[in-house]
C-alpha atoms as a printed R data frame, in Angstrom:
    type eleno elety resid chain resno       x       y       z
1   ATOM     1    CA   UNK     A     1  62.912 -24.142 -62.193
2   ATOM     2    CA   UNK     A     2  66.055 -22.053 -62.570
3   ATOM     3    CA   UNK     A     3  68.077 -20.486 -59.805
4   ATOM     4    CA   UNK     A     4  68.235 -16.794 -58.999
5   ATOM     5    CA   UNK     A     5  71.231 -14.453 -59.044
6   ATOM     6    CA   UNK     A     6  70.210 -10.827 -58.472
7   ATOM     7    CA   UNK     A     7  72.282  -7.731 -57.702
8   ATOM     8    CA   UNK     A     8  71.262  -4.194 -56.778
9   ATOM     9    CA   UNK     A     9  73.728  -1.311 -56.876
10  ATOM    10    CA   UNK     A    10  72.804   0.667 -53.792
11  ATOM    11    CA   UNK     A    11  75.965   2.750 -54.045
12  ATOM    12    CA   UNK     A    12  74.506   4.672 -57.000
13  ATOM    13    CA   UNK     A    13  70.936   4.789 -55.645
14  ATOM    14    CA   UNK     A    14  69.893   8.184 -54.315
15  ATOM    15    CA   UNK     A    15  66.309   7.572 -53.215
16  ATOM    16    CA   UNK     A    16  63.687  10.237 -53.725
17  ATOM    17    CA   UNK     A    17  61.205  10.915 -50.948
18  ATOM    18    CA   UNK     A    18  58.520   8.901 -52.720
19  ATOM    19    CA   UNK     A    19  60.894   5.970 -53.361
20  ATOM    20    CA   UNK     A    20  62.114   5.743 -49.769
21  ATOM    21    CA   UNK     A    21  58.638   6.033 -48.284
22  ATOM    22    CA   UNK     A    22  57.251   3.456 -50.707
23  ATOM    23    CA   UNK     A    23  60.090   1.058 -49.906
24  ATOM    24    CA   UNK     A    24  59.474   1.548 -46.180
25  ATOM    25    CA   UNK     A    25  55.812   0.597 -46.630
26  ATOM    26    CA   UNK     A    26  56.711  -2.636 -48.430
27  ATOM    27    CA   UNK     A    27  58.698  -4.312 -45.630
28  ATOM    28    CA   UNK     A    28  57.601  -5.696 -42.271
29  ATOM    29    CA   UNK     A    29  57.269  -3.255 -39.391
30  ATOM    30    CA   UNK     A    30  60.140  -4.715 -37.358
31  ATOM    31    CA   UNK     A    31  62.401  -4.556 -40.410
32  ATOM    32    CA   UNK     A    32  61.451  -0.946 -41.119
33  ATOM    33    CA   UNK     A    33  62.365  -0.081 -37.536
34  ATOM    34    CA   UNK     A    34  65.645  -2.008 -37.745
35  ATOM    35    CA   UNK     A    35  66.626  -0.282 -41.000
36  ATOM    36    CA   UNK     A    36  65.771   3.108 -39.525
37  ATOM    37    CA   UNK     A    37  68.263   2.550 -36.710
38  ATOM    38    CA   UNK     A    38  71.304   2.452 -38.998
39  ATOM    39    CA   UNK     A    39  73.570   5.440 -38.459
40  ATOM    40    CA   UNK     A    40  74.579   5.795 -42.111
41  ATOM    41    CA   UNK     A    41  72.353   5.956 -45.181
42  ATOM    42    CA   UNK     A    42  74.598   3.543 -47.100
43  ATOM    43    CA   UNK     A    43  73.836   0.793 -44.591
44  ATOM    44    CA   UNK     A    44  70.139   1.643 -44.508
45  ATOM    45    CA   UNK     A    45  69.919   1.452 -48.306
46  ATOM    46    CA   UNK     A    46  71.730  -1.895 -48.395
47  ATOM    47    CA   UNK     A    47  69.452  -3.365 -45.742
48  ATOM    48    CA   UNK     A    48  66.318  -2.065 -47.470
49  ATOM    49    CA   UNK     A    49  67.451  -3.482 -50.806
50  ATOM    50    CA   UNK     A    50  68.065  -6.854 -49.166
51  ATOM    51    CA   UNK     A    51  64.530  -7.043 -47.777
52  ATOM    52    CA   UNK     A    52  62.999  -6.028 -51.093
53  ATOM    53    CA   UNK     A    53  65.099  -8.612 -52.947
54  ATOM    54    CA   UNK     A    54  63.897 -11.341 -50.574
55  ATOM    55    CA   UNK     A    55  60.265 -10.369 -50.872
56  ATOM    56    CA   UNK     A    56  60.445 -10.263 -54.665
57  ATOM    57    CA   UNK     A    57  62.017 -13.738 -54.620
58  ATOM    58    CA   UNK     A    58  59.152 -15.160 -52.560
59  ATOM    59    CA   UNK     A    59  56.583 -13.575 -54.863
60  ATOM    60    CA   UNK     A    60  58.199 -14.550 -58.144
61  ATOM    61    CA   UNK     A    61  59.605 -18.006 -57.410
62  ATOM    62    CA   UNK     A    62  57.466 -19.386 -54.581
63  ATOM    63    CA   UNK     A    63  54.318 -17.736 -55.851
64  ATOM    64    CA   UNK     A    64  53.090 -16.132 -52.630
65  ATOM    65    CA   UNK     A    65  51.592 -12.612 -52.862
66  ATOM    66    CA   UNK     A    66  53.695  -9.838 -51.309
67  ATOM    67    CA   UNK     A    67  51.415  -9.258 -48.316
68  ATOM    68    CA   UNK     A    68  50.701 -12.932 -47.571
69  ATOM    69    CA   UNK     A    69  53.955 -14.137 -46.017
70  ATOM    70    CA   UNK     A    70  56.216 -13.389 -43.076
71  ATOM    71    CA   UNK     A    71  60.014 -13.373 -42.941
72  ATOM    72    CA   UNK     A    72  61.817 -14.039 -39.659
73  ATOM    73    CA   UNK     A    73  65.441 -14.381 -38.559
74  ATOM    74    CA   UNK     A    74  67.359 -17.253 -37.036
75  ATOM    75    CA   UNK     A    75  69.306 -16.656 -33.789
76  ATOM    76    CA   UNK     A    76  72.316 -15.921 -36.037
77  ATOM    77    CA   UNK     A    77  70.331 -13.262 -37.920
78  ATOM    78    CA   UNK     A    78  69.791 -15.205 -41.152
79  ATOM    79    CA   UNK     A    79  66.385 -14.466 -42.722
80  ATOM    80    CA   UNK     A    80  64.008 -17.308 -43.517
81  ATOM    81    CA   UNK     A    81  60.433 -17.711 -44.695
82  ATOM    82    CA   UNK     A    82  58.346 -18.428 -41.597
83  ATOM    83    CA   UNK     A    83  55.004 -18.883 -43.329
84  ATOM    84    CA   UNK     A    84  54.168 -20.411 -45.672
85  ATOM    85    CA   UNK     A    85  57.017 -22.907 -46.151
86  ATOM    86    CA   UNK     A    86  59.698 -22.074 -48.698
87  ATOM    87    CA   UNK     A    87  58.983 -25.028 -50.997
88  ATOM    88    CA   UNK     A    88  62.551 -26.312 -50.854
89  ATOM    89    CA   UNK     A    89  64.109 -22.963 -51.761
90  ATOM    90    CA   UNK     A    90  67.335 -21.882 -50.081
91  ATOM    91    CA   UNK     A    91  68.433 -18.260 -50.347
92  ATOM    92    CA   UNK     A    92  71.198 -16.039 -49.072
93  ATOM    93    CA   UNK     A    93  72.042 -12.328 -49.103
94  ATOM    94    CA   UNK     A    94  75.244 -10.308 -48.952
95  ATOM    95    CA   UNK     A    95  76.026  -6.609 -49.121
96  ATOM    96    CA   UNK     A    96  79.341  -4.862 -49.188
97  ATOM    97    CA   UNK     A    97  80.849  -2.038 -51.178
98  ATOM    98    CA   UNK     A    98  78.301  -0.739 -53.689
99  ATOM    99    CA   UNK     A    99  76.153  -3.868 -54.043
100 ATOM   100    CA   UNK     A   100  73.518  -5.989 -52.370
101 ATOM   101    CA   UNK     A   101  73.275  -9.480 -53.886
102 ATOM   102    CA   UNK     A   102  70.930 -12.443 -53.549
103 ATOM   103    CA   UNK     A   103  71.428 -16.052 -54.647
104 ATOM   104    CA   UNK     A   104  68.743 -18.739 -54.433
105 ATOM   105    CA   UNK     A   105  68.308 -22.347 -55.535
106 ATOM   106    CA   UNK     A   106  65.712 -25.055 -55.017
107 ATOM   107    CA   UNK     A   107  66.940 -28.232 -53.340
108 ATOM   108    CA   UNK     A   108  70.507 -27.018 -52.693
109 ATOM   109    CA   UNK     A   109  72.431 -25.285 -49.934
110 ATOM   110    CA   UNK     A   110  73.313 -21.736 -51.006
111 ATOM   111    CA   UNK     A   111  75.710 -19.120 -49.681
112 ATOM   112    CA   UNK     A   112  76.750 -15.864 -51.352
113 ATOM   113    CA   UNK     A   113  79.344 -13.241 -50.554
114 ATOM   114    CA   UNK     A   114  80.299 -10.021 -52.336
115 ATOM   115    CA   UNK     A   115  83.534  -8.185 -51.620
116 ATOM   116    CA   UNK     A   116  84.927  -4.899 -52.875
117 ATOM   117    CA   UNK     A   117  88.675  -4.565 -53.267
118 ATOM   118    CA   UNK     A   118  89.756  -1.621 -51.109
119 ATOM   119    CA   UNK     A   119  92.952  -0.500 -49.448
120 ATOM   120    CA   UNK     A   120  93.129  -1.227 -45.687
121 ATOM   121    CA   UNK     A   121  91.718   1.620 -43.646
122 ATOM   122    CA   UNK     A   122  94.387   2.006 -40.961
123 ATOM   123    CA   UNK     A   123  97.365  -0.155 -41.889
124 ATOM   124    CA   UNK     A   124  99.654  -1.037 -44.763
125 ATOM   125    CA   UNK     A   125  98.880  -4.056 -46.935
126 ATOM   126    CA   UNK     A   126 101.647  -6.192 -45.306
127 ATOM   127    CA   UNK     A   127 100.367  -5.222 -41.837
128 ATOM   128    CA   UNK     A   128  96.802  -6.038 -42.865
129 ATOM   129    CA   UNK     A   129  97.875  -9.436 -44.161
130 ATOM   130    CA   UNK     A   130  99.782 -10.087 -40.927
131 ATOM   131    CA   UNK     A   131  96.632  -9.411 -38.911
132 ATOM   132    CA   UNK     A   132  94.684 -11.832 -41.112
133 ATOM   133    CA   UNK     A   133  97.354 -14.578 -41.129
134 ATOM   134    CA   UNK     A   134  95.222 -17.239 -39.449
135 ATOM   135    CA   UNK     A   135  92.369 -16.945 -41.934
136 ATOM   136    CA   UNK     A   136  94.193 -18.700 -44.793
137 ATOM   137    CA   UNK     A   137  96.422 -21.710 -45.319
138 ATOM   138    CA   UNK     A   138 100.065 -21.473 -46.361
139 ATOM   139    CA   UNK     A   139  99.102 -22.472 -49.897
140 ATOM   140    CA   UNK     A   140  96.452 -19.746 -50.080
141 ATOM   141    CA   UNK     A   141  98.843 -17.094 -48.749
142 ATOM   142    CA   UNK     A   142 101.376 -18.145 -51.359
143 ATOM   143    CA   UNK     A   143  98.795 -17.572 -54.097
144 ATOM   144    CA   UNK     A   144  97.740 -14.225 -52.611
145 ATOM   145    CA   UNK     A   145 101.251 -12.847 -52.149
146 ATOM   146    CA   UNK     A   146 102.398 -13.941 -55.606
147 ATOM   147    CA   UNK     A   147  99.529 -12.145 -57.369
148 ATOM   148    CA   UNK     A   148 101.613  -9.101 -58.338
149 ATOM   149    CA   UNK     A   149 101.182  -5.525 -57.099
150 ATOM   150    CA   UNK     A   150  99.705  -4.759 -53.682
151 ATOM   151    CA   UNK     A   151  96.362  -4.010 -55.337
152 ATOM   152    CA   UNK     A   152  96.442  -7.339 -57.158
153 ATOM   153    CA   UNK     A   153  97.329  -9.090 -53.898
154 ATOM   154    CA   UNK     A   154  94.352  -7.421 -52.202
155 ATOM   155    CA   UNK     A   155  92.086  -8.505 -55.051
156 ATOM   156    CA   UNK     A   156  93.265 -12.086 -54.609
157 ATOM   157    CA   UNK     A   157  92.838 -11.795 -50.837
158 ATOM   158    CA   UNK     A   158  89.217 -10.683 -51.161
159 ATOM   159    CA   UNK     A   159  88.549 -13.365 -53.747
160 ATOM   160    CA   UNK     A   160  89.626 -16.050 -51.285
161 ATOM   161    CA   UNK     A   161  87.712 -14.344 -48.487
162 ATOM   162    CA   UNK     A   162  84.482 -14.298 -50.510
163 ATOM   163    CA   UNK     A   163  84.839 -18.006 -51.278
164 ATOM   164    CA   UNK     A   164  85.295 -18.904 -47.610
165 ATOM   165    CA   UNK     A   165  82.424 -16.698 -46.496
166 ATOM   166    CA   UNK     A   166  80.087 -18.128 -49.139
167 ATOM   167    CA   UNK     A   167  80.793 -21.663 -47.884
168 ATOM   168    CA   UNK     A   168  80.329 -20.744 -44.214
169 ATOM   169    CA   UNK     A   169  77.048 -18.993 -45.004
170 ATOM   170    CA   UNK     A   170  75.816 -21.989 -47.012
171 ATOM   171    CA   UNK     A   171  76.374 -24.425 -44.152
172 ATOM   172    CA   UNK     A   172  75.081 -21.953 -41.554
173 ATOM   173    CA   UNK     A   173  78.200 -21.958 -39.371
174 ATOM   174    CA   UNK     A   174  79.144 -18.870 -37.433
175 ATOM   175    CA   UNK     A   175  82.369 -17.470 -36.032
176 ATOM   176    CA   UNK     A   176  83.465 -20.763 -34.500
177 ATOM   177    CA   UNK     A   177  84.484 -22.265 -37.855
178 ATOM   178    CA   UNK     A   178  88.253 -22.436 -38.434
179 ATOM   179    CA   UNK     A   179  88.695 -20.882 -41.880
180 ATOM   180    CA   UNK     A   180  91.919 -22.829 -42.472
181 ATOM   181    CA   UNK     A   181  89.856 -26.027 -42.652
182 ATOM   182    CA   UNK     A   182  88.526 -24.903 -46.043
183 ATOM   183    CA   UNK     A   183  91.320 -24.432 -48.586
184 ATOM   184    CA   UNK     A   184  90.482 -23.163 -52.056
185 ATOM   185    CA   UNK     A   185  92.309 -24.145 -55.223
186 ATOM   186    CA   UNK     A   186  91.418 -21.466 -57.744
187 ATOM   187    CA   UNK     A   187  90.538 -22.082 -61.346
188 ATOM   188    CA   UNK     A   188  93.190 -20.958 -63.825
189 ATOM   189    CA   UNK     A   189  90.470 -19.331 -65.908
190 ATOM   190    CA   UNK     A   190  90.655 -15.520 -65.505
191 ATOM   191    CA   UNK     A   191  87.655 -13.749 -64.013
192 ATOM   192    CA   UNK     A   192  86.012 -11.232 -66.316
193 ATOM   193    CA   UNK     A   193  82.835  -9.172 -66.081
194 ATOM   194    CA   UNK     A   194  79.755 -10.895 -67.439
195 ATOM   195    CA   UNK     A   195  81.205 -14.408 -67.166
196 ATOM   196    CA   UNK     A   196  80.738 -17.031 -64.452
197 ATOM   197    CA   UNK     A   197  83.631 -19.356 -63.595
198 ATOM   198    CA   UNK     A   198  82.937 -22.536 -61.625
199 ATOM   199    CA   UNK     A   199  86.270 -24.341 -61.805
200 ATOM   200    CA   UNK     A   200  87.482 -23.455 -58.299
201 ATOM   201    CA   UNK     A   201  87.595 -26.439 -55.923
202 ATOM   202    CA   UNK     A   202  87.543 -26.685 -52.141
203 ATOM   203    CA   UNK     A   203  89.556 -29.019 -49.939
204 ATOM   204    CA   UNK     A   204  87.886 -29.470 -46.546
205 ATOM   205    CA   UNK     A   205  90.202 -30.869 -43.883
206 ATOM   206    CA   UNK     A   206  92.675 -31.610 -46.714
207 ATOM   207    CA   UNK     A   207  90.146 -33.716 -48.651
208 ATOM   208    CA   UNK     A   208  88.697 -32.608 -52.005
209 ATOM   209    CA   UNK     A   209  84.969 -31.883 -51.684
210 ATOM   210    CA   UNK     A   210  83.395 -33.249 -54.856
211 ATOM   211    CA   UNK     A   211  79.848 -32.314 -53.858
212 ATOM   212    CA   UNK     A   212  80.343 -28.542 -53.838
213 ATOM   213    CA   UNK     A   213  80.396 -26.033 -56.692
214 ATOM   214    CA   UNK     A   214  81.684 -22.459 -56.382
215 ATOM   215    CA   UNK     A   215  80.593 -19.828 -58.872
216 ATOM   216    CA   UNK     A   216  82.799 -16.749 -59.185
217 ATOM   217    CA   UNK     A   217  82.128 -13.590 -61.145
218 ATOM   218    CA   UNK     A   218  82.861  -9.865 -61.278
219 ATOM   219    CA   UNK     A   219  80.025  -7.365 -60.918
220 ATOM   220    CA   UNK     A   220  82.534  -4.719 -61.977
221 ATOM   221    CA   UNK     A   221  86.313  -4.489 -61.833
222 ATOM   222    CA   UNK     A   222  86.349  -3.909 -58.048
223 ATOM   223    CA   UNK     A   223  83.486  -6.168 -56.855
224 ATOM   224    CA   UNK     A   224  83.924  -9.919 -56.712
225 ATOM   225    CA   UNK     A   225  81.058 -12.266 -55.845
226 ATOM   226    CA   UNK     A   226  81.197 -15.945 -54.898
227 ATOM   227    CA   UNK     A   227  78.264 -18.363 -54.702
228 ATOM   228    CA   UNK     A   228  78.650 -21.662 -52.827
229 ATOM   229    CA   UNK     A   229  76.323 -24.509 -53.796
230 ATOM   230    CA   UNK     A   230  76.125 -27.734 -51.816
231 ATOM   231    CA   UNK     A   231  73.908 -30.816 -51.708
232 ATOM   232    CA   UNK     A   232  70.594 -30.177 -49.981
233 ATOM   233    CA   UNK     A   233  69.880 -32.014 -46.725
234 ATOM   234    CA   UNK     A   234  66.605 -33.484 -48.000
235 ATOM   235    CA   UNK     A   235  67.386 -33.547 -51.706
236 ATOM   236    CA   UNK     A   236  69.272 -35.814 -54.069
237 ATOM   237    CA   UNK     A   237  70.132 -32.847 -56.285
238 ATOM   238    CA   UNK     A   238  73.765 -32.060 -56.958
239 ATOM   239    CA   UNK     A   239  75.185 -28.587 -57.718
240 ATOM   240    CA   UNK     A   240  76.969 -30.171 -60.683
241 ATOM   241    CA   UNK     A   241  73.673 -30.245 -62.593
242 ATOM   242    CA   UNK     A   242  73.673 -26.436 -62.854
243 ATOM   243    CA   UNK     A   243  75.225 -26.018 -66.262
244 ATOM   244    CA   UNK     A   244  75.712 -23.361 -67.374
245 ATOM   245    CA   UNK     A   245  75.934 -21.413 -64.126
246 ATOM   246    CA   UNK     A   246  73.540 -18.438 -64.074
247 ATOM   247    CA   UNK     A   247  75.050 -14.949 -64.073
248 ATOM   248    CA   UNK     A   248  73.942 -12.061 -61.877
249 ATOM   249    CA   UNK     A   249  71.185  -9.810 -63.172
250 ATOM   250    CA   UNK     A   250  71.438  -6.156 -62.144
251 ATOM   251    CA   UNK     A   251  68.052  -4.904 -60.923
252 ATOM   252    CA   UNK     A   252  66.799  -1.321 -60.674
253 ATOM   253    CA   UNK     A   253  64.652   0.063 -57.867
254 ATOM   254    CA   UNK     A   254  61.658  -0.273 -60.183
255 ATOM   255    CA   UNK     A   255  62.507  -3.962 -60.547
256 ATOM   256    CA   UNK     A   256  62.708  -4.392 -56.766
257 ATOM   257    CA   UNK     A   257  59.173  -3.132 -56.228
258 ATOM   258    CA   UNK     A   258  57.584  -4.380 -59.461
259 ATOM   259    CA   UNK     A   259  55.598  -7.018 -57.550
260 ATOM   260    CA   UNK     A   260  55.247  -5.072 -54.304
261 ATOM   261    CA   UNK     A   261  52.117  -4.271 -52.355
262 ATOM   262    CA   UNK     A   262  52.419  -1.794 -49.472
263 ATOM   263    CA   UNK     A   263  51.798  -3.530 -46.150
264 ATOM   264    CA   UNK     A   264  52.365  -0.596 -43.785
265 ATOM   265    CA   UNK     A   265  51.016   2.920 -43.467
266 ATOM   266    CA   UNK     A   266  53.132   5.842 -44.645
267 ATOM   267    CA   UNK     A   267  55.272   7.573 -42.027
268 ATOM   268    CA   UNK     A   268  56.712  10.854 -43.321
269 ATOM   269    CA   UNK     A   269  59.119  11.062 -40.373
270 ATOM   270    CA   UNK     A   270  60.910   8.011 -41.795
271 ATOM   271    CA   UNK     A   271  62.067  10.124 -44.746
272 ATOM   272    CA   UNK     A   272  63.060  13.013 -42.502
273 ATOM   273    CA   UNK     A   273  65.174  10.666 -40.395
274 ATOM   274    CA   UNK     A   274  66.808   9.183 -43.508
275 ATOM   275    CA   UNK     A   275  67.722  12.627 -44.828
276 ATOM   276    CA   UNK     A   276  69.636  13.415 -41.643
277 ATOM   277    CA   UNK     A   277  71.959  10.419 -42.021
278 ATOM   278    CA   UNK     A   278  75.460  10.811 -43.416
279 ATOM   279    CA   UNK     A   279  76.146   8.562 -46.410
280 ATOM   280    CA   UNK     A   280  79.061   6.765 -44.739
281 ATOM   281    CA   UNK     A   281  81.831   7.305 -42.169
282 ATOM   282    CA   UNK     A   282  84.388   9.885 -43.228
283 ATOM   283    CA   UNK     A   283  86.977   7.105 -43.547
284 ATOM   284    CA   UNK     A   284  84.959   4.188 -44.858
285 ATOM   285    CA   UNK     A   285  87.048   1.068 -44.294
286 ATOM   286    CA   UNK     A   286  84.298  -0.988 -45.953
287 ATOM   287    CA   UNK     A   287  84.376  -3.746 -43.379
288 ATOM   288    CA   UNK     A   288  82.302  -6.771 -44.404
289 ATOM   289    CA   UNK     A   289  78.984  -7.552 -42.751
């Protein structure tokens, strides 16, 4: 059974009243309440898309009807299928910039991270890099700073950041992980839209990690996504067997709810509350979450 790589462009989604209310009926009550608490509509849309992506995954790949399962969160906030069991599937979500993305595999550890290249919100590029000095090794900083213009350096910075985040999310480690332990040696193959590159390698504690594969691709010229794939704890599968690496499929809102069954009653005040939200802060620094 093949893996899943799905993307939803929430940045260009302007929900109608019927769309937003339908979406709100198709998620669990506690998730609807959590999404409603976001201050900005951009964050609410990203969170809603993430829940709908997860529920579609469970329906399509695990074969459980929309209303017959329950998603919960670990103490670190990572969603998981509480009942029934996930059948060996591992999945991960990320949202940043204009996209929400999901990656899933059976029998492997999976982490995904999407990053949008943006200028720093309140500092110059050199100042921003100085603040982030401890996040990368000397070799990685050399690659970043030699990329060309400041914009090209930022693109290379976010590419490295997405790789590190995808690995951390795959192994389930939080803020205590020293990012300098994982050093990435990038593939020389250029990244282009519509193509997946998996030649990048990771050195963990200065030792090459043969058991991990990192897929890199561009959703568009400003959005880079990295997928980390590692050996499953209870599986003999290796990420190296995934050839060719699957590319991300862009889903519409209709795709998100194509298998959905409403599980909650309609609450018209949920739409009224959504309409009152600003799209984003006036100076959106696009910090990752």
